[in-house]
N, C-alpha and C positions, 0 to 999 in steps of 0.2 A: 751250230755256226751262227745262228741268229744272236745268241747272247754275246759271242765274241764281237760281232759287228756292232751291237748295241754299246758294248763297253768302249770300243775304239771310238765310236761316234761321240759318246759322252765325254771322253778325254779330249777329243778334238774341239768340242764346243767350249769346254773350260779353257783350253789353250787359247782359242781365239778371243774369248771374252776377257781374259786376264792379260795376255801378252801382246796382242796386236793393237797398235795405237789407233785411236779414232782420227779419221782424216776428213770428216765432213766439214764443209765450209772453210777449208784451208787451201791455199794455193799450192801448186807443185813446189815452188821455191821454199815455202814454209815447211812442207813435209820433208824435202831434201835436207834442209838445215837441221831439223830435229833428228832425223836419222843419222846425220853426220856427227852430231854432238853426242849421240849415244854409241857411236862406233859401228853402226849398222850401215852397210853399203857405202863405206867411206872410200 
């Protein structure tokens, strides 16, 4: 079960690093507009 957990965690890390956008030093309005332009949370 440890190997399954490790594999799922590795996939989750790759997902976050590749697909979750960086929001540091951006205002809420900037984040909302970029998500809306991508069709996310529109």
